[in-house]
Each structure stands twice: as structure tokens, then as C-alpha cells.
N, C-alpha and C positions, 0 to 999 in steps of 0.2 A: 700676909693676905691683902691687906690695903694696897701694896705695890704691884701685886699681881691683878687685883680688881682693876687699877687704872690704866694697867696695860691691855688689857680686854676692852675696857670701853674706848681706848683710843686707838689701839693697834699699832702703835707707834714704837714697835721693839727694833733697835737696829741690830743688825747682822751678828754682833758679837756682845750683845748687852746681856745673855743671859749664858752661863756655861751649860753645854750639855751632857748629861749622863752618859758616861762610858761605860760599857760592858768590860771588865778587867777579866782578860782570857790568859791561861797560862802562855808563858813566854817560850816554851820548847814544842809548841804545836807545830805539825807541818804545814807548808803553805797550802793554799787551796789548790786543788787540781784545777785542769782545763774543763771548761764547761763544754760538754759536747753540744753540736750545732743540731739543731731540731732538723728532723727527716721528713719531707714533704711524703704524705700518703700517696701511693700512684692511685688515683681516683680516675674510675672510669665512669664518665657523666652519661647516662640515657635520659631522653625526654620522650615519652610514650606519646602518641596521637591524641591522648585524652587529656594531656598537661601534666601528668604525674612524673614528677623528679625522682630519677633513681640515681643514687651514688654507691658504686660497688669498690671495694678495697679487697685485693687479694693479699692476706699475710699467712702464706704457708709454714707450718710447723706445728703448734697446736692445733689439735682437732677439734676445734670449736669455731662456731659461726656465732656474732652477734648481729642483732637486727633492730633497728629503731626508725619507727614510724612517727613524724609529727605532722599535726594537722593544725592549721592554722584556726583561730578564732577560739580561743580558751575563756578565762572568767570576764576579762574586759567585754566579751560580746555577749555576755548575759542578760537577759531580760531585766530591767530595772527592777520590776516587781519579784524575780525571782533570784536574787543574787546568789553565785556559785551555784547555780545548776549544771554548769560543767563538771564541776566536784562529782557531782552525783551522776552524772552523763558518764565520766569516766571509771567511776566505780562499777557500774554495771555495763559497761560495754562487753566486755568479754564474758558475761555471765548469760550466754547463750545466743543462738543464732537461729535461723530458719531450718538446718540441718542438726545443730549440735546443742545438746543441754549445756549448763554449766559444769556438770560433772564430766560430760565427757570432753569438753575444752581442757579443763585440768588434767585429766587423765591422759590427754594427746600431747599435752605440751611436755608432761613429766617422762611419759614414755620417749620422748627425744631429749632426755637427758638434760632438760632446762627448766625454766618458768617463764611466765607472762604476766609482766607488769603493765598498768595503765595509771596515767596519773595528770592532773592538769594544773597548769599554772596559769599567770595572767594573759599571758599569748597563745597557748596552745595547749592540745592535747596529745600527750605521748603514750605510744604504745611499744614496749621493749620486749625482746626475747634473747635468750642466748642457749643455745642448743648445741649438740653433738653435730660436726659437719656433714657425718653420714645421713644424719636426719633432718638435714637442712631443707630439704623438699616439703617433707610433712611441715614444718615450721612455715614455710611460704604458703602452703595450701590454707593452713589455719588461720594466719594473718589476713589474707586474702577474704577468707569467709566472714572474717569479723568484722573488716572496713566496709563491705558491702552489704552484708545481711544481719548485722547485729538485730536482735529481737525485742530487747528489754523486758524479758517476761515478768510479769506483774508479780509474783512472789519474790522474785528476785530484787524488784524495785522496792519492795515493802521490806524486806532485811535490809538493803542498803539505806533508806532512809532512817530505819531505826538507828544504825550503825552511825549513821552521819549525826544524828540528835545527840547521841551518848558523846561522841567524839567533839562537837560544838561545846556540850556543858563542860568537858573536861578541860578545853581550851579556855574558856571564859572564866575558870579559875585561876589561869596563870597570868601572872602581870606581865611576863614579855609578850603574850599574845595580845593583852590589854592594851600596851604599849604600841605594838604593831599595827593596830586596828586604828588607834587614834591618831597615829602618824600619817597613814595611808589618806584618812578624812584631811588631816590639816595640810597635807601637801598638795593633792589632788581635788579637793573640795567636792563636787557633785560627780566630777569624770569617773570614767569607767575604772581606772585604777585606784579610786578609793574605798574600793569594796574586797575585803579580803576575808570574809566570812558570810555564811547565810544567816538567817535569824531562824529560830525555831518555828516560826508563824510560816516563814518561806517552805521551808523543809516539808511540812505538813501540806501545803498547797500543790507542790509537785507530783507530777504523775507520770506514769510509765507512756502514755499517750503524748504527754509533751515532749519525752524524751525522745521518743520517735519521731517527731516531726522536727527537733532540734537536731537529731543525727541526720535526717535527710536533707537538712538545709546544710548543714555545715561539713560534712564529710563528703568531699567531692575532690577529684583526682588533681585537678589544677589549683588547689590549694594545700597540697599534701608532698611530702619527700618521704622515701624509702631508702635507709641506708645499710647495707649489707658489709660486713667486715669480718675477714677469718680466712680459715683455710677453704678457698671455694675456685671453682673454674668460673672465670668470669663471664666468659660467652654463654657457658649453659646456665648460670643464674640469669643473665639478663634475658635469654629466652624463655625459662620458666616465668619469670616474673611478668613479662609481656604475654603469655598464655593465660597465667592467673588471673590479671588485672588489667590487660588491654582493655576487656569489655567493660570495665567501669566506665559509666557515664555522668558527667557532670550536668547537673539541673542547667535549664535554659536560662535561668535568671542569673547574673551577676552575683559573684561572691559578695558576701556582706562587707560592709567599710564600717572599721571600728575607730572612731576619732579618739585617742586615749593621750595624746599628749597634753601636758600641762597648761591650764588657760589663764594662770597667774602667778606671779613671782612669790617666792616662799615669804612669809609673814615671821619675823622675830619675834615670837610670843612663847609662853608656856602654857601648855595643854594639861591640866591637871585631872588624873584619872582617880577618884578616891577609891582607898582601898583601907577601910577602918582597922585599926589596930596593927597595921603592918610593921614589922620590926625593921624593914630596908626599904630603900627607895629605888625602883626601876628607872632609870635616864636613859631615854633614846632621843638623840638628837638626829636632824635629818635636813638635807637639802639637795638641790639637784646637781647631778654630774653629767658627764659627756656619755654619748651613746656609743654602743659597741663598735660602730663602723668610724666614728669621730676621729681624726688625725691625732688628738691629744688624748685618745683612749688609755694608751700603754703607758706614757707619762703619769696620768692619774693614777695608774695602778701602783706604779712605783711611789709615787707621794703618799697615797694611802698606806701602803706596808711599812714606810718610814713612820708614819703618824701614829696609826695603831691596829694595821692590817697583820703583824705579824708578833711572835712572843717579844722579840727584842726591840718593840717599836719605842717611840717617844713617849707614848700615853701609857704603856705597859709599865715601863722603867720609873714614870712618875707616880701614878695612883695607885700601882699594885707593890713594885719593889722598892721603891723610896718611902712612900707614904702608908702604905697597907690599907688603903680605903677600899679597895674591892679585890675581889678573888683573880676574875678574869674579864677585864675590859676588853673592847674590841671594835674594830670599825671595818667596814665593806664598802664595797661599790657594787650596787644590783643593777643589771643593765636588762631593761625592758626594752621592748621594739622601741616605743616611742618616747623613753625617757630613761634618763639613769639617775640613780639616788644614793648619795654618800650619806653612811648611816655610821652612828656611834652609839654602843649602848655599854652600861655599865649598872651593876645591881650594888648597890651602896649601903652601909649602915646608916640607919636615919640621923645618927649623930655627925655625920659628915658629907649629908646632902648638898649643904651648899658649898662647902670647900671641895668636894669632888666635881660638882658644876663649874666651879671656878678655873678647877685645872684643867679640865677638858677644853672649856673654852680658851685658856691660855696655849695650851698646846697647839689647838687650831690657827691661832693668832702667830703663835711661833713658827710655823710652817709656812705662813706668809711673809715673814718678815726675816727668817734665819733659814739660810741656805744649809741644805745637807752636807755631812761630812763626806769625804772619800770611803770611810767605813760603811757608813750608813747607805750609800749609793750602792757600794759590793754587796752588802748583806741582803739589802731588797732585792737586787736583780738575781741574786741565787736563790733567794727564797720564791720569787716567782717563776724561774725557770725551772727549779726543782720540782714546784708543785705542778706546771704543765707537764714535766717528763711523766711523773705520776700518773695524769690524767690519759697520758697516751697508752697507758697499758691495755691490751686488746679490748678488755670488757667496757672501757670507756672510749675508746677512739670514736665508736658509732655514735653515740650521743654527744660527743664533742662538734663532731664534723656536722651533725644535723642542727646543733645549734647555732653554727656558724651561716646555715641557710636560712634558719629564722632570722637573723638579723641583715639578711641581704648580702652574706658574704660568701664567697667560694671555698673549697677546701685549702686553698692556699693560705688562708687566714692563719692556720697553725703556724706556719713558718713565718709569716710576715709579724705574727705576735712576737715570737720569740727574737726574731731579728730587731724590731723597734724597741724591745725591752732591753736588749743587750747594747743600743744605741743611744738610748735616753741619758741625755746629760743634766748636770745640775741646773742649768738655766732653765730646762724644759719641766724640771721639777717646781722651780719657783713659779713659773708662768702657770702651771695648772693649781698650784696651792692659791696663788692670788685671784683666779677665777673661780675656784671651787671650794675654798675650803675657810674662807674668812668667816669667823663666828657670826658675823651680820648677816649672814647667807643661810643661816641656820633656824630652825624651828625645834623647839625642845618639848617633849613629852615626859610627863614624871608621874610614876604610879606609887601610889604608897597614903600613907597616913596624911589628910589635907591639913592639918594645922601644922605638922613638921614640915610640910612642902613649903606652904605658905610663908613660912617663918623664914626658910632658907634661902628661898628665891627672892625675897623682898630687896635686899642690897642691890639686887641687880636692875630694879626699875623697869622690868619687863611687864607687859600686860598679860594678866593669869586668866585664864578661861577654863571652866570646867568641862570635859568632855560630856556630852549629851550621849 
């Protein structure tokens, strides 16, 4: 423990200083097969006169069509006094238009053999539908009506507010949610990305009239993309969309500008979220990472997989398989439009809170100082490319392509991602690890019993602040 702690504080490990845990596999396993190359979707890009972006992808065979609409301006665009207004906006968007009731919308999409989902995140509001290809025209008609004529009926808004209030009460009882909320505040201070939840008071104050005003302000064709993927005639679908959405007008005023980029570097400190009598501690560490379009994004994904992003990662082999401190530690790279966030989470027994934090910080610094092995590189690449192949199933392609647009990329980003993952070298992983993974660039959130946490983190000599 003492020698590892010294390593964390100094971060001076040499490349061969510590032996790496190796997964012992049976010797008679066949060799890996050849990784198939990613196929670039044949995307027909259309730009309507009103500014609406349309990407169409014909994939004959399965008689289904998936549609995905993204509108810029999600939670980060919400008024400061009404956090998560976008969540309520999304929850009520498809609950009635000038011509259709909520029941009629539900029955119409179900009769098309599909469903309609709406959700908001920090950067956008998304609406998705997957229907039988023979009913694609009906689905386009429905989406066009919702996008232009959502009415936000008073009774539907009242019901959605009650549901959102109940959901918030449930979330606030969960240590994982408490940790994420505290981490967002620690990383983004008072910026737009610092808010991940409403308050009960803000929910009470939200009104149907406010939702209608926000809808009129945000839902505009020049801030929107419609992606359609499946068994479709591209020319016919383009003509249909132009007919149904070509008359959608953008407001005269310019679109809203959201300044959400981090305003200050990460402070290495511990934010303590008291949870009296908790039998475990939730540890959540976070620091800034690359944007989706940055040149080192793919190398950062490989580094993250090796560190903690896959089951055979260094972190999992250490604190789960070797030491048994936790059941399912993980790390991920979240990419927002204006920020990337590297996160590590582990739910650990009270008795090993300090030891677990020590090992997490150790593995971060070992990424900085110890190059990955050939086996780690191969395993990480196969994991990431295999995951990407699953995402390219028909039901996911529309969403993935739309997210590329959200980050300012074209549909060829799918192939670029796969190619750059395959081309990532050990030197690239070393470089991004030094840039993003030093433990000194991480802030720490600990949710649990206050006395346990304070005793556990005391040897690290870090500032400890109680979450507000």
C-alpha cells in the first residue's frame, strides 16, 4: 500500500516497474479471425431551402425504416432558473399537436408497426421512430406534424410534471446519481453542463406556456437533421420530406448560442456526498478528455478500453479479479459538443474505500508510464471495432449517423473511426494517456458514510469538500 501510494503521488513508474496482470487463456484456442472492414453507408445528403439537413440511407432487405431527428439545444440551453426544462419538453413533445391528440399519435405510430421515442441530453432533443417500410410515409407525416405543430396540452404537461417529480425523487435516492450530479458541478462549475437534474421547485414552476415558447424558439429547421435508414426509395423519400417539411420556417432571430465549454481546469480534490449509514462507497473520478472530432479521439478510446473500458481492462483485473474490492468497475469517455469527460466509477465496500481509490489512481498513472502490451492493444481494438459493428445494426445506424452530425462530422465518420482505431499505435496510446489520464488531472467524488470516507481519503492529503 505504501509503495503504491508513493507511486501515485510521484507518478514516476518506469515502463517495466510493475508486472501486468495477464489473462491466462487456453492454449488450444483458434487464432482471431480477420476483422472485417467497416462499410461506409451510401448516404444521400439533401439540404432544404429552409436549412433542414436530411441524410437518407437505402438498405434493402429487411422491410423496416428507422428515422432519427435531432434538434440542437438540449439541457445546456435551458434557462438557469428552470434546469432540465428540455427533459419536460421532450417528455411532452409527442403528447399532442394541433391536429392530433396524444392517443391518436400513439395509435398512428403503432399502426405503422413501430413506436415513437423522444429524449433530451445535454446538447440536443432527439425523436426516433422505427416502422414498417410500407408505412414510412405515415411516419414522415406524423414526425412532420410533431416537429411543426406540437401543442403541449395542459393536462399532458401536468401529468408529465408529476412523472418527472417522481423520477427525480427516485434518482436522488441513488448513490450513482448523486455522484454524477456532484461530478458535473465539480467539473463545469456554474456552466451549462453542470446541471444534470431539475429541482422539485423548478418542476413545479414549469408551465405548458413556457414549453410552447421554448418549442417555438428551439425547434427550427436550420438547427435540425432528419436521418432515414432502411428499405426505401431515396428519391421518393426525399420528395416526401421536401413536401412535408419544406414549408417549415425558421424564426427571424438567429439561433441560440450555448457557451458550454469548461471555463476552468480540473481541481484535484475530493467532493464528499454524505449518505449516512451506507455500507459501501461510490467512487466517481472525472477529468477532461478529447472532443469527438479531435485527432486523438480514437487513440483515447483505445487507451480507455485498456485502462478500464472493457471487462479485461487493467482496472477490472486489478480491483475486481485480483483484489475483489468491487463487482463492476468501469471507465468511459463521454463526448459532449463542447467537452469530453473521462470518468471512472466503482462501488466498493466501506472497508476498502481507501485501498480502492489508491488502486484506481495507481492504474491511471500506470497508463501514463507503462506502455500497453501487444495483447492489450489487440484486445482493445477488437473490443471497440466489435462494439461499433453492433451499433451499425439497422436499428442503430440512423442514431449513430445523426450523432456524427451533432458533433460537426459527416457520415464518413463511421469509416474514419474504424480506420483510426485500427491504425492506433502504442505511441498514440502513450501520448493520450499522458495528456488525459494522470491522476493529478482528475477530481474525485465519494458518496457514502462521511466518517468512513474522511478516514479513507486522509492519507492522500487532498482537499475534501462536502457537496452542497
